[in-house]
Residue frames as a rotation matrix with the C-alpha (Angstrom) as fourth column:
MET 1
-0.951 -0.288 0.115 102.89
0.116 0.013 0.993 70.05
-0.287 0.958 0.021 126.46
SER 2
-0.115 0.933 -0.341 99.88
-0.462 -0.354 -0.813 71.31
-0.879 0.064 0.472 124.51
HIS 3
-0.801 -0.017 0.598 98.21
0.475 0.590 0.653 69.45
-0.364 0.807 -0.465 121.68
ASP 4
-0.040 0.782 -0.621 96.16
-0.157 -0.619 -0.769 71.90
-0.987 0.066 0.148 119.69
LEU 5
-0.191 0.092 0.977 94.68
0.891 0.435 0.133 71.39
-0.413 0.896 -0.165 116.28
LEU 6
-0.809 -0.074 -0.582 94.92
-0.134 -0.942 0.307 74.40
-0.572 0.326 0.753 113.97
LEU 7
0.240 0.962 0.129 91.56
0.110 0.105 -0.988 75.09
-0.965 0.251 -0.080 112.36
TYR 8
-0.333 -0.282 0.900 91.71
0.872 0.270 0.408 74.40
-0.358 0.920 0.156 108.62
GLY 9
-0.074 0.257 0.964 91.68
0.746 -0.627 0.225 77.74
0.662 0.735 -0.145 106.76
SER 10
0.522 0.260 -0.812 92.10
0.816 -0.430 0.386 79.72
-0.249 -0.864 -0.437 109.97
THR 11
0.180 -0.493 0.851 93.16
0.362 -0.771 -0.523 83.37
0.915 0.403 0.039 109.89
GLU 12
0.997 0.077 -0.009 93.76
0.030 -0.277 0.961 83.44
0.071 -0.958 -0.278 113.65
PRO 13
0.432 -0.894 0.119 97.25
-0.839 -0.447 -0.309 84.47
0.330 0.034 -0.943 114.78
LEU 14
0.778 -0.350 -0.522 99.89
0.399 0.917 -0.019 81.75
0.485 -0.194 0.853 115.23
GLN 15
0.786 -0.460 0.414 102.35
-0.612 -0.677 0.409 82.50
0.092 -0.575 -0.813 118.03
PHE 16
0.609 -0.693 -0.386 105.95
0.572 0.721 -0.392 81.43
0.550 0.018 0.835 118.54
LYS 17
0.897 -0.368 -0.247 108.79
0.017 -0.528 0.849 82.39
-0.443 -0.765 -0.467 120.83
ALA 18
0.618 -0.782 0.076 112.13
-0.018 -0.110 -0.994 83.69
0.786 0.613 -0.083 119.62
THR 19
0.937 -0.350 0.005 114.99
0.031 0.098 0.995 82.65
-0.348 -0.932 0.103 121.92
LEU 20
0.382 -0.911 -0.157 118.74
-0.419 -0.019 -0.908 82.88
0.824 0.412 -0.389 122.07
ASN 21
-0.700 -0.646 -0.303 120.34
-0.115 0.522 -0.845 80.24
0.704 -0.557 -0.440 124.28
GLY 22
-0.445 0.613 -0.653 116.96
0.794 0.608 0.030 79.57
0.415 -0.505 -0.757 125.89
VAL 23
-0.497 0.251 -0.831 116.14
0.487 -0.711 -0.506 83.19
-0.718 -0.657 0.231 126.73
GLY 24
0.448 0.779 0.438 113.35
0.836 -0.192 -0.514 85.11
-0.316 0.597 -0.738 124.97
VAL 25
-0.723 -0.684 0.095 114.55
0.648 -0.623 0.439 87.77
-0.241 0.379 0.893 122.54
THR 26
0.357 0.864 -0.355 112.57
0.661 -0.503 -0.557 90.98
-0.659 -0.036 -0.751 122.41
GLY 27
0.316 -0.162 -0.935 112.62
-0.273 -0.959 0.074 93.84
-0.909 0.231 -0.347 119.90
LEU 28
-0.575 -0.553 0.603 113.24
0.375 0.477 0.795 91.76
-0.727 0.683 -0.067 116.78
THR 29
0.283 0.581 -0.763 112.31
-0.699 -0.420 -0.579 93.01
-0.657 0.697 0.287 113.35
PHE 30
0.085 -0.227 0.970 112.19
0.306 0.933 0.191 89.91
-0.948 0.280 0.148 111.19
GLN 31
-0.626 -0.296 -0.722 113.45
-0.640 -0.335 0.692 90.00
-0.446 0.895 0.020 107.62
ALA 32
0.266 0.795 -0.546 111.21
-0.961 0.260 -0.090 88.35
0.071 0.548 0.833 104.98
ALA 33
0.118 -0.293 -0.949 113.37
-0.404 0.859 -0.316 85.19
0.907 0.420 -0.017 104.87
ASP 34
-0.730 -0.440 0.524 113.56
-0.627 0.126 -0.768 84.85
0.272 -0.889 -0.368 108.68
VAL 35
-0.412 0.700 0.583 110.09
-0.282 0.510 -0.813 83.30
-0.867 -0.499 -0.013 108.99
GLN 36
-0.735 0.090 -0.672 108.90
-0.660 0.133 0.740 81.00
0.156 0.987 -0.039 106.21
LEU 37
-0.001 0.865 0.502 105.69
-0.690 0.363 -0.627 79.08
-0.724 -0.347 0.596 105.59
SER 38
-0.861 -0.145 -0.488 105.23
-0.461 0.630 0.625 75.68
0.217 0.763 -0.609 103.93
VAL 39
0.059 0.930 0.363 101.91
-0.910 0.200 -0.363 73.93
-0.410 -0.309 0.858 103.47
ASP 40
0.882 0.397 0.254 101.55
-0.317 0.899 -0.304 70.17
-0.349 0.188 0.918 103.15
GLY 41
0.378 -0.828 0.414 105.30
0.318 0.537 0.782 69.64
-0.869 -0.164 0.466 102.95
THR 42
0.929 -0.076 0.361 105.85
0.336 -0.230 -0.913 71.69
0.152 0.970 -0.188 99.80
THR 43
0.083 -0.985 -0.148 109.44
0.972 0.047 0.232 72.58
-0.222 -0.163 0.961 99.06
THR 44
-0.286 -0.072 0.955 108.40
0.464 -0.883 0.073 76.09
0.838 0.464 0.286 98.07
TRP 45
-0.240 0.120 -0.963 108.55
0.951 -0.169 -0.258 78.29
-0.193 -0.978 -0.073 101.15
ALA 46
0.415 0.444 0.794 106.68
0.523 -0.831 0.192 81.61
0.745 0.335 -0.577 101.38
ASN 47
-0.709 -0.697 -0.111 108.53
0.543 -0.438 -0.717 84.41
0.451 -0.568 0.688 103.18
ILE 48
0.381 0.917 0.122 106.30
0.519 -0.321 0.793 85.76
0.766 -0.238 -0.597 105.93
GLY 49
-0.302 -0.610 -0.732 108.84
0.941 -0.068 -0.332 87.35
0.153 -0.789 0.595 108.30
THR 50
-0.952 -0.085 0.295 107.74
0.085 -0.996 -0.015 90.93
0.295 0.011 0.955 107.61
GLU 51
-0.064 0.994 0.087 104.18
-0.236 -0.100 0.967 89.95
0.970 0.041 0.241 108.54
CYS 52
0.081 0.027 -0.996 105.20
0.808 0.583 0.081 88.97
0.583 -0.812 0.026 112.10
SER 53
0.153 -0.008 0.988 104.73
-0.352 -0.935 0.047 91.23
0.924 -0.355 -0.146 115.09
GLU 54
-0.803 -0.516 -0.298 105.90
0.128 0.339 -0.932 91.14
0.582 -0.787 -0.206 118.69
ILE 55
0.389 0.909 -0.152 103.37
0.287 0.037 0.957 90.43
0.875 -0.416 -0.247 121.41
GLY 56
0.490 -0.319 0.811 105.83
-0.789 -0.558 0.257 90.67
0.371 -0.766 -0.525 124.31
ASN 57
0.397 -0.419 0.817 108.41
-0.644 0.507 0.573 88.68
-0.654 -0.753 -0.069 126.34
GLY 58
-0.662 -0.746 -0.072 109.94
-0.548 0.415 0.726 87.28
-0.512 0.520 -0.684 123.14
ILE 59
-0.245 0.689 0.682 106.58
0.559 0.676 -0.481 86.03
-0.792 0.263 -0.551 121.85
TYR 60
-0.786 -0.013 -0.618 105.78
-0.466 -0.644 0.606 86.92
-0.406 0.765 0.500 118.24
ALA 61
0.013 0.875 0.485 102.72
0.158 0.477 -0.865 86.32
-0.987 0.088 -0.132 116.09
TRP 62
-0.977 -0.105 -0.183 101.95
-0.164 -0.168 0.972 85.78
-0.133 0.980 0.147 112.45
THR 63
-0.091 0.993 0.078 98.39
-0.136 0.065 -0.989 86.33
-0.987 -0.101 0.129 111.29
PRO 64
-0.552 -0.078 0.830 97.54
0.720 0.458 0.521 84.70
-0.421 0.885 -0.197 107.95
THR 65
-0.739 0.252 -0.625 96.38
-0.383 -0.920 0.082 87.29
-0.554 0.300 0.776 105.44
SER 66
-0.133 0.680 -0.721 94.28
-0.917 0.192 0.350 84.70
0.377 0.708 0.598 103.60
SER 67
0.465 0.375 0.802 92.59
-0.693 0.718 0.066 81.47
-0.551 -0.587 0.594 104.59
THR 68
0.894 -0.175 -0.412 94.39
-0.224 0.622 -0.750 79.79
0.387 0.763 0.517 101.68
GLN 69
-0.041 -0.980 0.193 97.64
-0.737 -0.101 -0.668 80.03
0.675 -0.170 -0.718 103.68
THR 70
-0.648 -0.162 0.744 96.29
-0.699 0.513 -0.498 77.51
-0.301 -0.843 -0.446 106.22
GLN 71
0.588 0.805 -0.075 94.08
-0.760 0.519 -0.392 75.37
-0.277 0.287 0.917 103.99
ALA 72
-0.096 -0.702 -0.705 96.29
-0.643 0.585 -0.494 72.30
0.760 0.406 -0.508 104.35
GLU 73
0.713 0.272 -0.646 96.63
0.215 0.792 0.571 69.15
0.667 -0.546 0.507 106.37
GLN 74
0.348 -0.682 -0.643 99.94
0.898 0.047 0.437 70.40
-0.268 -0.730 0.629 107.77
VAL 75
0.851 -0.142 0.505 101.22
0.045 -0.939 -0.341 73.95
0.523 0.313 -0.793 108.15
THR 76
0.358 -0.822 -0.444 104.92
0.932 0.283 0.228 74.40
-0.061 -0.495 0.867 108.91
ILE 77
0.943 -0.150 0.297 106.57
-0.122 -0.986 -0.110 77.63
0.310 0.067 -0.948 109.98
SER 78
0.309 -0.920 -0.240 110.35
0.910 0.360 -0.208 77.80
0.278 -0.154 0.948 109.98
VAL 79
0.997 -0.057 0.049 112.03
-0.071 -0.937 0.343 80.52
0.026 -0.346 -0.938 112.04
ILE 80
0.346 -0.933 0.102 115.68
0.934 0.353 0.061 81.09
-0.093 0.074 0.993 111.09
ASP 81
0.535 -0.291 -0.793 117.90
-0.034 -0.945 0.325 84.15
-0.844 -0.147 -0.515 111.51
SER 82
0.836 -0.086 0.542 118.81
0.537 0.334 -0.775 84.51
-0.114 0.938 0.326 107.83
SER 83
0.643 -0.586 0.493 121.47
0.010 -0.637 -0.771 87.14
0.766 0.500 -0.404 108.36
GLY 84
-0.239 -0.803 0.546 123.21
-0.644 -0.290 -0.708 86.37
0.727 -0.521 -0.447 111.65
SER 85
-0.474 -0.009 -0.880 122.80
0.473 0.841 -0.263 84.92
0.743 -0.541 -0.395 115.08
LEU 86
-0.602 0.331 0.726 120.23
-0.606 -0.782 -0.146 87.12
0.520 -0.528 0.672 116.88
PHE 87
0.165 0.711 0.684 118.02
-0.927 0.349 -0.139 84.13
-0.337 -0.611 0.717 117.75
ASP 88
-0.653 -0.371 0.660 118.01
-0.270 0.929 0.255 80.35
-0.707 -0.012 -0.707 117.69
GLU 89
-0.736 0.410 -0.539 116.45
-0.501 0.205 0.841 78.38
0.455 0.889 0.055 114.87
ASN 90
-0.638 0.636 0.433 112.99
-0.241 0.369 -0.897 77.04
-0.731 -0.677 -0.083 115.58
ALA 91
-0.845 0.454 -0.281 109.95
-0.234 0.159 0.959 75.58
0.480 0.877 -0.028 113.80
LEU 92
-0.412 0.823 0.391 106.23
-0.572 0.101 -0.814 75.09
-0.709 -0.559 0.429 114.37
ILE 93
-0.926 0.234 -0.297 104.27
-0.104 0.597 0.796 72.25
0.364 0.767 -0.528 112.80
MET 94
-0.484 0.844 0.231 100.51
-0.625 -0.149 -0.766 72.47
-0.612 -0.516 0.600 113.00
VAL 95
-0.955 0.253 0.154 98.05
0.295 0.773 0.561 69.81
0.023 0.582 -0.813 111.84
THR 96
-0.636 0.770 -0.056 94.55
-0.765 -0.638 -0.087 70.71
-0.102 -0.012 0.995 110.69
GLY 97
-0.309 0.543 0.781 93.17
0.026 0.826 -0.563 67.32
-0.951 -0.154 -0.269 109.83
GLY 98
-0.949 -0.205 0.239 92.76
0.231 0.059 0.971 68.50
-0.214 0.977 -0.008 106.23
SER 99
-0.321 0.908 0.268 89.18
0.670 0.018 0.743 69.60
0.670 0.418 -0.614 106.64
SER 100
-0.564 0.192 0.803 87.20
-0.444 -0.890 -0.100 72.44
0.696 -0.413 0.587 108.19
LEU 101
0.549 0.834 -0.066 85.27
-0.463 0.369 0.806 69.72
0.696 -0.412 0.588 110.01
ALA 102
0.034 -0.641 -0.766 88.32
0.433 0.701 -0.567 68.30
0.901 -0.313 0.301 111.79
ARG 103
0.601 0.126 0.790 88.49
-0.615 -0.558 0.557 68.65
0.511 -0.820 -0.258 115.57
PHE 104
-0.536 -0.817 -0.210 90.99
-0.364 0.449 -0.816 67.51
0.761 -0.361 -0.538 118.16
SER 105
0.681 0.687 0.255 89.72
-0.547 0.245 0.801 65.13
0.488 -0.684 0.542 120.80
GLY 106
0.345 -0.535 -0.771 91.59
0.450 0.816 -0.364 63.50
0.824 -0.222 0.522 123.60
């Protein structure tokens, strides 16, 4: 298990794996509502699915278009097949520490 701290305000790519029954799914074209972003637990989710690209082996990446998308203590990405069952539901929760000065130690 990895414990990484997302840098506050980062525009570095965030990666996730799309699976179906535990096996990586390649060749997906996400719809806008398939991948959604919430910052600091807001109930308003931003659709970012069309901004995701495949890296390979079922690994996909989303690169924030603005640092404001990750200027939060907690960044949550929900991955849901909004129109069928091409892949399993998943989520990523990253913690920044709420400051550009925060660093993970341990």
